[in-house]
N, C-alpha and C positions, 0 to 999 in steps of 0.2 A: 457280326457274330456268326460263327459257323453253325449251320442248321443240321440237326441230326437226322440220319437216314430214317430212324423211327424213334418214338418217344419212350415206349416200353416194349419189353419182350415177355410174353406169357407162354408158359408151357402147359399144354393140355394133352390129356391121354383119352383115347377112345377104347372103351371096354365092353364086353358083352360076349355072347356065345359065338362060337364059330359059324360062319356063313350067313350072319344076320345082315351083312351089308356095310360093315365098317369101312372097308378098303374102297368100295365103290363111292361111298359118301365123301371120303377124303379126296379121291380122284376127281370127283366133279367139283368139289369146292376149291381145289388148288389148280386144276387144269381145265375145268369147264367141260369135261368129257365123261361120257358113260362108258365104262368098260364092260363090253358084252361078255367077255370071258375074264375071270379073275381068279388067279391061284390062291389057295388059302395062305394067310400070312404065316411065315415061319419065324417065331420069335417076335421081333418088333421091326416095323418099317417107320421111316421118318418123312414127314412132309413139312413145308413151311409156306406161309403167305402173309402178306402185309394188308391190313385193312384199317379203316378209320372208324372211330366211335362217333357219337353224336356231336361232340364239341370240336371235331376235327383232329383230335389226337390220334396219332399214328401208332398202331400196335402191330408188331411182328408176332405171329403165332407160330410156335413150334408144336407140331401136332404128331403124337405118337400113336401109331396103329398097332394094337396088340393082338397076338393070337389068342383065340378063345379056347383052344384045346387044353385040357388039363396038363399034358406033358410039358407045355411051355409056361405053366404058371409061375414056376420059380424065376424064370428069365423076366417075365413081365412085371413081377412084383417089384423089382429093382427100379423100375421106371416111375413108380408111383410117387415116391418120396420127394422127387424134384419137380413135381407137378403142382399147379395151383387149382386145377379143376379137371373134371372129367365129363365126357358125354357117355351116358349109360344107353347103349344101343340095343334095341330089339327089332325082330321081324314081326311086322304086323300080321303076316300070314303063317307065323309059327308061335303057337301059344306057349309052348315050353320056354322059348327065349324070353318071353315076357315074365313068366313065372320065376325065372332065374334072376330077374332084375334085383330083387331085395338082396340077394347074396352078393351081386356085384357092388351094389350100393354100400353095403356094410363093409366090404373089402376096401373100397375106395376111402371111406371115412376113417377106417382103421389105419391105412398105409399112408395116406397123403398128409404130410406134416410140413411145417409146424402149424399152419393155419387150418381152420375149418374150411374145407373145399367148396367151390362152387360146382354144383352138379346140374345136369340137364337130362331129361328123359327124352330119348330120340327114337321114334318109330320109323323104320325103313320099309321100302317097297310099297308105298302108297299107290303107285301105278297099277298094282295087281288087284286092288280092291274092286275095281269095276268088273273083273272077271269072277267075283264072287269068292275070292280066296281069303277074305279077312277072317282072322280068328281071334283078334284083340280089338274090342270096340274103342272108339276114341273116348267115350265117356268113362270107361273103367280105367284107362290109362291116365286120363286127366285127373280122375279122383285120387289115384295113387300118387300122382305128382303133387297135387295140392296137400295131401296128408303128409308128405315128406319134404315140402318146401322146394320143390323141383320146378323148373321151367319145362314144359312139355310141348313137343312139336312133332308132327308126322311129316315125313319127307319121302322124296323119290329121287334117287340118284340117276334115274333114266330121264325123267322130265325136268329135273332141277327144282321141283316144288319144294319150297321152304328150306332148301339146303343152307342158304345164306342165313336165314333166320336162326337156325340151330346154332351156328357158330358165333354169330354176332350177339345173340342173347348172353351167352356165357361170357364173351369178351366184355360186353358192356357191364355186367354184373361185377366181374373182377375189377374193372376200372373204377366203378362206383365205390367199391370197398376200399381201394386205394385212397380216393378223395376223402372218405370219411374217417381215414386212419385206422380202419379195422385191419387192413393189410399193409405190411411194411416190407421194404426191400432189406434183405438180411445177407450177410456174408455167409458163403457156403451153401446157399439155397438157390436153385435155378428156376424156381417157379415164377418169379418176377424179377426182371433186370431192367435197368435204365438203358436208353438208346445209346448208340454210338455216334461219334461225330463224323461228318463227311470229310474224308481226307482232302487237304488242300482247298477246302471250300468249293469243290466241284459240285455241279448241280446234277444230282442223280434223280431220275424219275422215280415215282412211287411204283414199285413192282406189284402188280395186282395179283399175280400168282407165280411162285417160284418153287415148283415141285422138286423135292430132293429125297432120295430114298437111301436107307441104310438097313441092311438085314443082318440080324443076329442069328446064328444057328445054334 
């Protein structure tokens, strides 16, 4: 029997204010590197990576990095519909970015269809806390997450702290909802797809990170 390259493909979108660290988070997750200098995202950037969930099922993640500026909002909204979940990203050292999370959350729940999306609350720039720059406490972020049914994690794209957990938590929850029947694969929706067969039975290795980028202006 021909083995699939991956078992499922999930499309996730990262949303949040500009400069909170979305692009750096994705760069570390897909490439294992920290971008010392990162230009603001213009429109939407695309990344991809293969991971495994707890039972060994292989998931290809399509990851969409969206611009946080208001002028790109009409572009980024078009990417919500074909997603199954979202990472709500804020900057631990920027309180206003956290205060805007409820708006991002409401937009995600309104735009992502046809299923109720899996959402996670992700704090970035944890490495700056030691220098006294924290403006959002872990306790208040965790309380907000619990009130709204979100997984919460604080991360650092510079040290790599908890970056894997942020993406694995969302992936595992989506997969769990497939197993329970809450999520179903539907024609015309790209949020969840089944895997593709390996051509000619060739043995491809699992690609741990395969960054790809596409910019919309």
